[in-house]
C-alpha positions in Angstrom: -17.6 -12.4 19.8 -19.9 -10.3 17.8 -21.3 -11.6 14.5 -19.7 -10.1 11.5 -20.9 -9.0 8.1 -19.2 -10.3 5.1 -17.5 -6.9 4.6 -16.1 -6.9 8.2 -14.9 -10.5 7.8 -13.1 -9.6 4.5 -11.4 -6.6 6.2 -10.3 -8.8 9.1 -8.9 -11.4 6.8 -6.9 -8.9 4.8 -5.8 -7.2 8.1 -4.5 -10.6 9.3 -2.4 -10.9 6.1 -1.2 -7.3 6.5 -0.1 -8.0 10.1 1.7 -11.2 9.0 3.7 -9.0 6.5 5.3 -7.3 9.5 5.7 -10.5 11.6 3.1 -9.2 14.1 1.6 -11.2 16.9 -1.5 -9.1 16.9 -3.7 -7.4 14.4 -3.5 -3.7 15.1 -5.8 -0.8 14.1 -3.2 0.2 11.5 -3.5 -3.2 9.9 -7.3 -2.8 9.7 -6.8 0.7 8.2 -4.5 -0.6 5.5 -6.9 -3.6 4.9 -9.8 -1.2 4.4 -7.9 0.8 1.9 -6.9 -2.4 0.0 -10.5 -3.6 0.0 -11.8 -0.2 -1.1 -9.5 -0.1 -4.1 -10.2 -3.7 -5.0 -13.9 -3.0 -5.0 -13.5 0.3 -6.8 -11.6 -1.5 -9.6 -14.4 -4.1 -9.9 -17.0 -1.4 -10.2 -15.4 0.6 -12.9 -16.8 -0.5 -16.2 -14.6 1.3 -18.7 -11.0 2.3 -18.0 -11.6 5.6 -19.7 -14.3 6.6 -17.2 -12.0 7.0 -14.2 -8.2 7.4 -14.3 -6.1 6.5 -11.3 -3.0 8.0 -12.9 -0.4 9.7 -10.6 -1.2 13.1 -12.2 -4.5 13.2 -10.2 -2.5 14.0 -7.1 0.2 16.5 -6.4 3.5 15.1 -5.1 5.6 16.1 -2.1 9.0 17.4 -2.9 10.6 14.1 -1.9 8.4 12.1 -4.2 8.8 14.5 -7.0 12.6 14.5 -6.6 12.9 10.7 -6.7 10.8 10.7 -9.9 12.8 13.5 -11.6 16.3 13.3 -10.3 18.7 10.6 -11.2 19.7 8.4 -14.2 17.9 5.4 -15.7 14.7 3.8 -14.9 13.0 4.4 -11.5 12.9 1.1 -9.7 10.4 -0.1 -7.1 13.1 -0.5 -4.5 14.0 3.2 -4.8 10.4 4.1 -4.0 10.3 1.7 -1.0 13.7 3.1 0.2 12.2 6.6 0.1 9.3 5.4 2.3 11.7 3.7 4.7 13.9 6.9 5.0 10.7 8.9 5.8 10.4 6.9 9.0 6.7 6.4 8.5 4.6 4.1 10.7 4.6 1.6 7.8 8.3 0.8 8.4 7.3 -2.6 9.9 5.6 -3.5 6.6 8.4 -2.0 4.4 11.1 -4.2 5.8 9.5 -7.3 4.3 8.4 -5.5 1.1 12.0 -4.2 0.7 13.5 -7.7 0.7 10.8 -9.0 -1.6 11.6 -6.4 -4.3 15.3 -6.9 -4.5 16.6 -7.4 -8.0 13.2 -6.6 -9.6 
């Protein structure tokens, strides 16, 4: 096995946890991709000195019709499980992850 830098080891560690979320027997490239994104945002948050310097508010991105609809149509407070159900209905590759996330957010 090749020697790894600390950054590569950190991505692999996170990818392992991501793969476990979907009860996988192997770490796949999609696990590595998600781990890299998680690590990027974690490091980004550590580097930002003042919250007013950079805003990660949702207004920075436009939303697809489906996401905009779930945020604007309906009664009461938007709950996490509604957002997760939207992702599940989309049939995205992340469905393996979402099954476990869905059960973890029930009644929150």
